[in-house]
Structures are given as structure tokens and as C-alpha cells.
N, C-alpha and C positions, 0 to 999 in steps of 0.2 A: 280560793285561791284555783286554779287553771293545775292541769296535772304536770303540765310544761314547765312550767314552775319547781316540781319536787324531780327534788336529786334521787334515787335507789341508795341508801346506805345497807350496809350488811353488820350486822355486831351480831357478838356472841352472847346470849342469855343461857342459864342455867347449861353450858356447855355446850349449846346447840348457837348456829348459826343463823339466824334472824332478818327476812329486809325490810323498813321502810320505806314509807315515803317521806321523805324528808323537806321540809323547804330551803333554797339554796340558801348558805349560808348559813345554815344552823347544821349541818355535817355535827364541827366537832362538838356542839353542847348533847344531839343525840351518843354521841359515840360517848359521851362523858357522862350522861348521865343511866347510860348502862352499864358501866362499868360499875357509880354510884353502887347501883341493885343490885349488881352482880357481887358486889363487896360488903351489902347491908346482907346478903340474904346468906355468905358464908357466916357470916357474925353470926347470925339467927344459929344457924345448925352448930356454929362451937360454943354458942352461951345455953343452950336449948337440949333438950332428948330428943329436938326434932330434925328428920335426918331426912323425909320428905324434901323432897324438894318445890312441892307445888303448894304445901305445911308452913315454908323457908319464908318461900314469893310473901304465901299470903301474910305472915309476920313483920313481912319487909312494907308491905305495901299498909296495913297497918301504921309501923314507925312512921311511914313517909307520911301519912296522913296526919299522924300527929304531928308532928313534926312542923307542917303546914301548915296546920289550925293554930298551931302555937305560934309562927308567924307574922299570920295574920291579927289574930289577939293581938300580939304586940304590936304592929306595923297599927292597928285602931289606936290602942294608946296614946305609940309617939304621935299620933297627926289630932287626937283630940288635947295635948298638952300645945302645940304647936298652933291651934285655934287657940287655945287658952292664951296662948306668949300674943298671938298677931291683936285678938281681943283687947290683954293691955294696951303693946303700946303705941295700939289704932284711939284707943281711948286719951290716953296719954297727952301723942301725938295730938290730938283735938280739944283736950285742955289747953297746951301752951302755946296753938294760935290763938284762944282767945285772948288770954289774957295781954 
């Protein structure tokens, strides 16, 4: 994707403004992601003894990574269930057409 298609978006992270290149049309998603990360960092600071921004950010990143891996695992399980249902339906339809 070329630089011309990217927009510069300013978000606040850890109390500081940061600029990022963002594909056109994805600005709201980037802003929402930054807000989610900021909120999670604040939760980490409140829930634990961690007061250092960098350590809180690392904990938030680990938390997000964990959520992502859980979501991927769940998606794989659901895909396998869908595939099994499709196989059963296909087998049933195959039997019905031979009768």
C-alpha cells in the first residue's frame, strides 16, 4: 500500500500524543484501538502494584495477546464444528439423492 493512501492520525498513548500512518477509512478503528489500549493500561495500573507506564503497557500487551490467542482458538473450534456439520449434511443429502 502506498504512502499516498495512508492518513496521518494522532492518538494519545500513555498521556502523550503519537502520530501513526493509517489506511484511509481505518482512522476510527485506530483511534478506538488506542483508547482500548489506554484503558487497559490504566486497568493494569489499578489492579496491580505496577505504576510504571512501560510495565503496565507490557502487561496490557500480554493481556491483548492472550485475548487474541483465545479468540483464534475459539474460532478454530467453531470452524471445525461447522465443517463437521457440513460433512454430515453433505452425507445426508448424498444418501437422500440415491434413494
